[in-house]
Structure formats: structure tokens, C-alpha cells
C-alpha positions as CSV (number, residue, x, y, z in Angstrom):
1,M,29.3,70.0,-8.0
2,N,30.8,71.7,-5.1
3,L,34.0,70.6,-2.8
4,T,30.9,69.9,0.0
5,S,29.5,67.6,-2.7
6,I,32.7,66.1,-3.5
7,K,34.2,65.2,-0.3
8,I,30.8,63.9,1.1
9,A,30.8,61.9,-2.3
10,I,34.3,60.6,-1.7
11,L,33.6,59.9,2.5
12,I,30.6,58.1,1.3
13,L,32.7,55.7,-0.9
14,L,35.3,55.4,1.1
15,L,32.6,54.0,3.9
16,L,30.8,51.4,1.7
17,P,33.3,48.4,1.9
18,F,33.4,49.4,5.2
19,S,29.5,48.5,5.4
20,S,29.4,45.8,3.5
21,A,32.2,44.2,5.1
22,C,30.5,44.9,8.7
23,S,27.8,43.0,7.0
24,S,29.3,40.0,5.5
25,D,31.1,39.7,9.5
26,K,27.7,39.7,10.5
27,L,26.3,37.0,8.1
28,S,29.3,34.7,8.5
29,D,29.0,35.1,12.1
30,L,25.4,34.5,12.1
31,L,26.1,31.2,9.5
32,G,27.9,29.9,12.0
33,K,26.2,29.5,14.4
34,V,23.2,27.9,12.4
35,E,25.6,25.6,11.0
36,R,26.3,24.5,14.9
37,L,22.6,23.0,14.7
38,N,23.5,20.6,12.2
39,I,20.3,21.1,10.1
40,S,21.0,19.1,7.3
41,R,19.0,17.3,4.1
42,G,20.9,15.5,1.7
43,D,24.7,16.2,2.1
44,Y,24.2,20.2,2.6
45,T,23.9,22.2,5.5
46,L,22.3,25.0,6.3
47,G,24.7,27.2,7.1
48,K,27.6,25.2,6.3
49,K,30.0,25.7,2.9
50,L,29.7,23.9,-0.1
51,T,32.2,21.1,-0.2
52,D,34.3,21.2,-3.9
53,G,31.9,18.6,-5.1
54,Q,29.4,20.5,-4.2
55,R,30.5,23.8,-6.0
56,A,30.9,21.3,-8.6
57,T,27.2,20.2,-9.0
58,A,26.6,23.7,-8.8
59,L,28.0,24.7,-12.1
60,K,27.0,21.6,-13.7
61,H,23.0,22.6,-12.9
62,P,22.5,25.9,-11.9
63,V,19.0,27.8,-11.3
64,E,18.3,31.4,-11.7
65,A,18.6,33.0,-8.5
66,A,16.2,35.8,-7.0
67,N,18.9,37.8,-5.2
68,P,22.1,38.7,-7.1
69,W,23.7,38.2,-3.8
70,T,23.4,34.3,-3.4
71,F,23.8,31.5,-6.5
72,K,20.9,28.2,-6.9
73,F,21.1,25.0,-8.2
74,K,19.9,21.7,-8.0
75,D,21.2,18.4,-6.8
76,G,18.5,15.9,-7.3
77,D,15.4,17.0,-6.4
78,L,17.3,18.9,-3.2
79,Y,17.1,22.9,-4.3
80,V,20.6,24.5,-2.7
81,V,20.9,28.6,-2.2
82,A,24.4,29.6,-1.0
83,D,25.6,33.3,-0.2
84,K,28.0,34.2,-3.3
85,A,30.6,35.8,-1.1
86,T,31.1,32.9,1.3
87,D,29.4,29.9,-0.8
88,K,27.7,28.9,2.5
89,V,24.1,26.9,2.3
90,V,21.0,29.4,3.6
91,I,18.1,27.9,1.6
92,L,17.4,23.7,1.0
93,Y,14.2,23.0,-0.4
94,E,12.2,20.5,-2.1
95,R,8.9,21.1,-4.2
96,Y,6.6,18.6,-6.1
97,A,3.9,20.4,-7.9
98,A,1.5,17.1,-8.6
99,T,2.4,14.4,-5.9
100,T,0.0,11.8,-4.2
101,I,-0.4,11.5,-0.4
102,K,1.7,8.5,0.3
103,K,5.1,10.7,-1.1
104,I,3.4,14.0,1.3
105,Q,3.2,11.1,4.2
106,A,6.0,9.8,3.4
107,L,8.0,13.0,2.8
108,V,6.9,13.9,6.4
109,G,8.0,10.6,7.8
110,S,11.9,11.5,6.3
111,L,11.6,14.7,8.1
112,S,10.1,13.6,11.2
113,F,13.2,10.8,10.6
114,D,15.9,13.7,10.1
115,F,14.6,16.3,12.8
116,G,12.3,14.4,15.3
117,D,9.0,15.5,16.7
118,P,7.4,18.8,14.9
119,T,7.8,22.5,17.0
120,V,4.3,23.1,15.5
121,M,1.7,21.5,13.3
122,A,-1.3,24.0,11.7
123,H,-4.0,22.6,9.7
124,N,-3.1,19.2,9.4
125,K,-1.1,21.1,5.9
126,I,1.8,23.0,7.6
127,I,4.2,21.6,9.9
128,Y,7.4,23.7,11.2
129,W,10.6,22.7,13.4
130,V,11.9,25.4,15.3
131,F,15.5,26.1,16.1
132,D,16.7,28.9,18.7
133,P,20.7,28.7,19.1
134,E,20.5,25.6,21.1
135,G,18.4,23.6,19.1
136,K,15.2,22.4,18.0
137,L,12.5,24.1,20.6
138,T,9.8,21.0,21.7
139,R,6.2,22.2,20.7
140,E,6.2,22.9,25.0
141,Q,9.1,25.0,25.1
142,Y,8.0,26.9,21.9
143,E,4.4,27.3,23.8
144,K,5.7,28.3,27.2
145,A,8.1,31.3,25.5
146,K,5.5,32.0,23.2
147,Q,3.7,33.2,26.4
148,A,6.2,34.3,28.9
149,D,7.1,37.4,26.5
150,G,6.1,36.4,23.4
151,K,9.8,36.7,22.0
152,L,11.6,33.6,20.3
153,N,15.6,34.1,19.4
154,I,14.3,31.8,16.4
155,L,17.7,31.3,13.8
156,A,16.4,28.4,11.9
157,T,13.4,26.9,10.6
158,V,11.4,23.8,8.7
159,K,9.0,24.7,7.0
160,L,6.5,21.7,5.0
161,N,3.1,23.0,3.7
162,S,0.7,20.5,1.6
163,S,-2.2,21.2,-0.6
164,M,-3.3,18.2,1.2
165,K,-4.0,16.9,4.8
166,I,-1.0,15.4,6.0
167,M,-3.0,12.7,8.3
168,G,-5.9,10.9,6.7
169,D,-6.0,8.1,4.1
170,S,-3.4,7.1,2.3
171,I,-5.4,5.3,-0.6
172,R,-6.4,8.8,-2.3
173,S,-5.2,8.7,-5.8
174,D,-6.3,12.6,-6.4
175,E,-2.9,14.4,-6.3
176,G,-1.8,17.3,-4.4
177,S,1.5,19.9,-3.8
178,V,4.0,20.0,-1.7
179,Y,7.1,21.3,-0.2
180,Y,9.4,22.2,2.0
181,I,11.9,24.8,2.8
182,I,15.1,25.0,5.5
183,S,16.0,28.4,5.9
184,S,17.4,30.8,8.7
185,E,15.2,33.6,8.4
186,P,17.4,36.2,10.2
187,A,20.4,35.1,7.4
188,L,18.0,36.4,4.8
189,K,17.1,39.1,6.1
190,L,20.7,40.3,6.2
191,I,21.2,39.4,2.5
192,K,18.4,41.1,2.0
193,S,19.8,43.9,3.6
194,K,23.0,43.7,0.9
195,W,20.3,43.8,-1.9
196,K,19.2,47.6,-0.9
């Protein structure tokens, strides 16, 4: 190994913590913006730091996380994923592998109560609530922004996906699956970039 290689290696080692700190600052700023949107489920708010009680729940009910920069746990039916560096919530979701149409419709009703009318509904099985830095977008605002320049400054979304049609006969006895996920794609991209 020559002197130039050693100098380059030392420079890389010196700059590594700086780039990581910049990434953490960006993530912290972004999660602060997400927190101000007040997108909550149960006692958890997307972008908000866990309380001591929530941290205790995380220690009691851990679940394996897919990313080494996050940790995951379960609180009742709600799964929570948080950033290890900041303890801030980055994903909230519930998943039901086998459930009835009544349960699916009740879940849609609960999410609609929390977030208002959906921004987008597709195929009577997928519902989105879309948030920009100012708050939830209405269907009209979303369509207008898409048509204007196609660029949307989406900060967070709530997405529900059902295997059964959401609207329709609630007396059916067959079972289906449903999940919803609350997340910030820009924040998840920053976390994923730390992993690489």
C-alpha cells in the first residue's frame, strides 16, 4: 500500500462520520415536517419520537426489522417501525391475512374518520390518503397538481389495500386480506440510502 492510498483511506474515514451526520440531520428535519402533519394511529404519530412508555412496549414486543437502521415492534394489532438513531416513527401498519368484509369496511371507516375523505380510490380495493407539507390533499387538489406539471411534493401517505372489493355486500361470508400502511416515502429513501 503506497502513501497516496493511505491518505485516501484516511480521508474517507474522516469524511464518513460527516456524511452520516448530514444524512441524519436531513432525516431528522424531514421527520419533523412529517410530524407536523399529525398523521396518527393509536397513540403513535408518524415522524414523532417514541415516548418512554412506547419504548418500553418496543422492548417487550420486538419484531425483526428489515433494515438495520430501524427497529420494529408490535402494540396490539399495530406494527411500528422507528429509526434507531432518533427513535422517531417511520412506518405504522396493520395487516390481517384472513378477515371478513365487515372488518375491512370497519377499518376503512376508522381510517376515514381519522383522515377524512380519501385522496384516491382505485379498483374499489385500494385507497390512498396523500399528504404534502401543507396537509392532506383532496381528490381535486391531487388531480389538479398531477395535470399541471405532474410533480407532487408528497411527504406522506396512508395506503389501504384489500383483496376484496371494499364497497358492496357486507353479508358475504368469504374471507379476504387487508392491510394499511402509513409512511413517508422521502424518509424511507433517506433511511435506505444509509443502508447501502
